N, C-alpha and C positions, 0 to 999 in steps of 0.2 A: 719522926718523919710523918708528914701529913699525907694520908691516903685519900683517894678519890671518895671513898665511903665517908670519911670524916667530913670532907667538904660538903657532901650532900646532906649529911646529918645536920651540920651547922646551918645550911640553907633552910632545911625544913624547920629547925627550931625558930628561925627568924620569921617564918610565915605565921600568920594569924591562925591559931588552931581552930577557931570558930568561923573560918571564912566560908565554908560550905553551908553552914547554918545561916550565915549572913546572906548568902546568895539565895537561899530558900525564902527568907523574909523579903528581900528585894524583889524577887521574882513574883511573889504573890501580889505585892503592891503594883508592879508593872502590869501584870495580867488584868488587875482591876481597872486600871486607867485605860488600857487598850480596849477591853471588852465593853467599857461603858460607852464607847463611841458607836457600838453596834447593837447593844442590848435593847436600846429603846426602839429600834426599828420594828421588831416584831410586836412590841407593846403598843405602838403608836395608834393603830386603828381603834383599839379599845380605849386608850386614853383620850383620843379625839372625841369619841362618842360620850364618854363619861363626863368630860369637862366642857363639852359643847364648843369645841374649838373648830373654827371655820377651816375649809380646805386651803384658803389663801394663807392662813397663819400656822398650819400644822407643822411646816418645815422648821419653825423656830425650835422645836424640841430637839432637832438634830443640829441646826446651825448655831444656836446659842452656845452649846458646849464647844463646838469646833472653833467658833470665833474667838472666844476668850482663850482657849487652849492654844490655838495657833498664834494669835496676836500677842500673847504674853510669854511665849515659850523662850524667846531670846532673852527677855528681861529675867525670867525665872532662872536661866543658866547663870547669869551674872549674880543674882542674889545667892544662889547655892554656893558659888565660889567664895563669896566674901562674908556671908553670914554664918555659914557652917553647914556641911553636907548633912550630917545627922540631924541637926536642929531643924533645918528646912524640911527634911524628909518627914519628921515627926509632925511639924506644923502642917504640912501638906495632908498627911493621913488623918489627923484630927479634924482639920477643916473639911476634908472630903466626907468624913463620917457625918458631920453636923449638917452640911448643906444637902447631902443625900436624903436625910430625914425631912428637910424642908421641902425638897422637891417631891418626895413621896406623899406627903400629906397635903399637897397642893389642892385647894378648893376650886381653882380656876386655871385657865391656860396661862395667864400672866405670871402667877406664882410658879408654875412648873417651868416656864421659860427662864425666870430669874434664877431658880435653883439650879437649872442646867448650866446657866452661865457661870454661876459661882463654882459649880463642879469643875468647869474648865479652868477657872483661876487657880484652884488648888492642884489640878492636874499639871498645870504649867510649872508648878514648883516640884511636884512629885517626880515627873518624868526625868528632868535633868539631874535631880538629886540621886535617883536610882542608878543612872548611868555613871555618874561621877563616883558613887560609892563603890561600884563594881571595879572601876579603874584603880582606885586607891586601895582596895581590900586585897585584890589579886596582883601581887608584885612579880610573881613568876610568869614569864612570857607565855609558856605553854598553858598554864592554868588559866591565865587571863583570856586566852583565845577560847578555851572551853566555856568560860563564864560568859563571854560575849556571845558565844554560839547559843547558849541557853536563852540569853536575853533576846536574840534575834528570832529564835523559834517561838518564843512567847508572843513576840510582836506579830508573827505570821499567823499563829493559831488563835490569837485573841479574838479576832473577828468571828471565827467559827464558834468558839466557846460562848461569845456574847449572844449570838443568834440562837443557839440551842438553849442556853440558860434563860434567855428572854422568853422562848417558847414554853419551856417548863414552868416558869414562874407565872406567866400570864394565864396559861391554861389551867393550872392546878391551884393557884392562889388568886392573885390579882396583878394587874399591870404595875401597881404601886410597889410590889415587892421587887421589881426590877431596879428600883432605886433604894428601897429599904435594905436590900441585901448587902449593899456597900458598907453600911454602918457597922455591923458586927465584925466584918472582915477587916475593915480599916482599923478599928480599935484593937482587935486581936493582934494584928501586924505591928501596931505601935507599941503595945506591951512587949511583944517578943523582941522588938528592935532595941529597946532600952538597954538591956545587958549585952547585946551581941555586936551592934554597930559601933564603930569608933568615929569620934568627932575629928574634923579636920576642915581647914579652909585655906584659901590662897592668900598669899601676902600681897600687899600693894594698896593703892588708894581705892577706897570704896566709893566709887562714883557710878551712879545709875542714870541711865538716860530715860528718866520718867517722861519728859515731853515727847520723846520718840515713841515710847510704848503707848501713851494716850492717843497720840495722833494716828498711828497705824490701826489701833483697835477701833477708835471712833470712826475712822474712814471706812473700815470694813463693815461696821455696823450700819452706817448710812447707806452703803451700796446695797447691802442685803435688805434693809428696810425699804429702799427704793423699789427693789424687785417685788417685795411683798405688797407694797402699796399699788404697784401696777397690776397685781393679780386681783386686788380687791376693787380698785376704782378704774383700772384701764391705763394704757400707756399715754392717753391724750391729756391726762390731768397735769396741771402745773406742779403739784406736790411730788409726783413721781420723779419728774426731771430735776426738780430742786434737790431732792434727796440724793439722786445719783450724782448730780454736779457737786454737791457738798462733799460727798464721799470721795470723789476724785480730787477735789481741791485739798482735802485733808491729807490724802495719800501723797499728793505733790508737796505739801508742806513737810511731811515726814521725810521725804528725800532731801529737801533743803536743809532741815535740821541735822540730818545724818552727815551732810557735807561739811557742816560748820562746827559741830560739837567735838570737843576733845576726846570724849569717851562715847562714841556712837553705839547704839544698840545693834546696828548692822553696818559695819564698815563697808562702804560702797565698792571698795576694791574687790571684795569677795564676789559681788554679782556682776561687775563690769567686765570681768573676764568672759570672752565670747563663749567658750565651751561651757564654763560653769553656769553662766547666765542662761544658756540654752537648756541645760539640764534642769535648772530651777524652774524655768518657765514650763517645760514639759511636765515636771512634777506637779505644778499647780493645776495644769489643765487635766492631767490624769486624775488627780484627786477630785476635781470638780465633776468629771464625768462619772467616776466610780461611785462616789457617795450619792449622786443623784439617781444613778441606775438602781442601786440597792433599795432606795426609798420607794420607787414605783414598782419594783418587783415585789416588795412586801405587800403592797396594796393589791396587786394583781393576784397573788396567791391567796390572800385571805378574803378578798371581796369577790373577785370574779370566779376563782376556782373553789372558793368556800373551804379553804384549808383551815384546820384549827391551828392555834399559835405554835404548838410543838411541831406539828407536821410542816408548817411553813419554815420553822427554823431548820429542821432537818433537810428541807428541800434546797437550802442554800449550801449544804455541805460540798457538792461538787465544785462550786465556785471557790470556796476556801481551800479545798483539796488541790484544785488546779494551781492556785497561787503558791502553796507550800511545795508542791511537786516541782513546779518550774523553778522556783527559787533554789531548791536543793540540787536539782539536776543541772541547772544552768550555771552554777558557780564555776565548775571546771571549764566551761565554755568561754568565760569572759576573757581569759588571757589568750585563748586560741583564736577566737573570732573577733575579739575586740569589743569593748563595751557599747560603742555606737552601733555596731551591727546588731548586737543582741537587743538593745533598746528599740531600734527601728523595727526589727522583726516582731518583737513583743507587742508594740503598739499596733502594728498592722493586724496581727492575729486578734487582739482585743477589739479592734474596730470591726472586724468581720463578725465576731460574736455579738457585739452590740447591735449591729445592723440586722442580724438574724432575728432579734427580738421584735422587729417591726412586723413580723409574720404572725404575731399573736392573734388568737381568736377570742371572742368574748367569754366562752365558758369551757374551753379545753385547750390543750396544747403544751403541757409540761414536758412530756417525753419527746414530742416532735420539735418543739421550739425552745422552751426554757432550758431544758437539760443540756442540749448541745451548745446553746449560747453561753450558758454559765461555764461550761468546761473550756470553751475557746477563750472567753474573756478572762477566766482565771489563769489559764496557762500564759496568756499574753502578758497580763499584768505582773505575774510572778517573774517572768523573764525581764521585764522592765525594772522591777524593784531591785533585783539582784545586780543589775548592771549600773544602775543610777549612781551609787556612791563612788564608783570607779571613775566617773567623769567629774562628779561634784567635788571630790577630794584630791583629784590628781594635780600634782605640781603646786599645791597650796603651801604657804609658809606655816610652820608649826604654831605660830601665834594665832592664826586664823582657822585652825582645824576645828576647834570647838564650835565656833559660830557657823562654820560651813556645815558641820554635822547637824546642828540644830536647824539650819535652814531647810534640810531635807524634810524633817518632820513638820516644820512650820508651813512650807508650801503645800504639803498634802492636807494639813488641817484647814488652812485658809481656803484651799480649793474645795474642801469638804463643807465649808460654810457657804461659799458662793454658789457652788453647783446645784445643790438642792433648792436654793432660793430661786435661781434662774429657771431651772427645769420646772419647778412647781408653778411659777408664773405662766410659763408657756402651756403647761397642762391645763390650768384653770381657764385660760383664754380659749384653748381648743375645745374643752368640754362645754363651756358657755356657748360658743358659736355653734357647736354640734346640736345641743338641745334647743337652741333658738330656731333652728330649722324644722323643728317638729312641733306642730300646733296641737293644742288640746292637752289632755292628760298624757303624761309620759309614762309608758309601761316600764316594768322592770327590765324587760329585754332591751328596750331602747336605751335605758339608763346604763346597762352593762356595755352596750355598743359604744356609748358616749365615753365611758371610762377608758375602754381599749383605744378608742381614737385618741384620747388625751395621752395615754401611755405611749402610743406610737410616736407622737410628736416629741414627747420627752426623750424617748430613746434615740430619735433622730438627732436631737440636740446634743445628747451624750456622745453620739457618734461624731458629731461635728467637733466637739471638744477634743476627742481622741485624734481626729484628723488634723486639727491645729497642733496638737502635741507632736504628731508625726512630722509635720512641716517644720516645727521648731527644732526637732532633733536632726532632721536631715539638712536643714539650711544653715543652722547656727553652729552646730557642733562639728568641728573640723579635725580635732585631735583624735588619735587612736591610742593615746597613752592611757595607762591605768594607774590607780593609786598604789602607793607603796604596800598597802595592805594586801593586794592581790597580785603583785608582781613578783 
């Protein structure tokens, strides 16, 4: 007679005995990819001075990574499925290790930007490979939920870890170690992964939408380049508008290709759904506002308040803590209040926090302005992030779940590329106009006033992006349904 204990024993025997070690390996790789989006923020003022990077071009250190990461993430998911999860995971790790060294030894800004872009390419392979490996390694439903919980926690904590690590490495070694540190970590994880992870891939025709991937990435690069050119030469130059027009034309061609290809990178039915499209649009706008906000807060803390890199990194902790706290406490509220209500409330709170930053003063104001603004913005964004998947994945067919999940990360990364570029353009224009109004030698006090004037314009623009996200959520999202994961 078969007992319940015997059945449990056989189930346990069928589970991979090294699955928790596998999760450890995957988690370290995931943390590295996530924190690399923020670790460069604290190091950027020092890197800019060391490599003589102009104010107009400095945002490329952030946007180059976000552009290739976001632009190629959907293609990366397809490659993982058909080339092999373990194989792509190892390729991503080794590639990330190599290009991190290239970026770290950069003699000039162009090499740094190229290295960051290549980091984004390999991150676009690593991220979907890690998520896919968790899904196939943990076959027990309850254990899989725990594993995805660990993955989600790392996603939330990665930004805070990156800022603190960036502060430590920049202050006590060099900004270059913010990039060098990836190499030993990636190689160690690759060696650990060899005996632990199992290979696997999906069956079916291996068709990749290469034209779609190239069009969407090239279009985004052209748009960001157009904003950068506007910061350098002004909005009145033909080249600025040609770049922006070319970017929009390439993105329009991407939509046409996706409509006609048999194996689209992004099946348009996923985004044409009103609720889902509204959620993705809000995610794009939130990513743009959030990444831009963090860039200018970094400069305010280190340039205006004269914080050392480590202190600047620690000063961001309330922001990250707010996101993590709201995401944790907000999860039980999703089925009670509905995801739309929580998303709307979260964006509204983040908007208030962002507008609070316009009260900045040139040489003081962390406790009175920055701290409460960070807490409010972090809490609001945390509530938004925990509710977002419930709209994005609600009512979707199983065959489209993967691409819809990837679109959440893609929209945030693409927003993270466009936002800093747009806000930096507005900042440079505001600073230039401010200093042009002062004749003669510009004193340090006037310079600091000019910086803060530019920051305020950037924060107003960030607030405008949040306001657009609020409008998109309120006007486009009509359903109160939640995804199966939370219902």
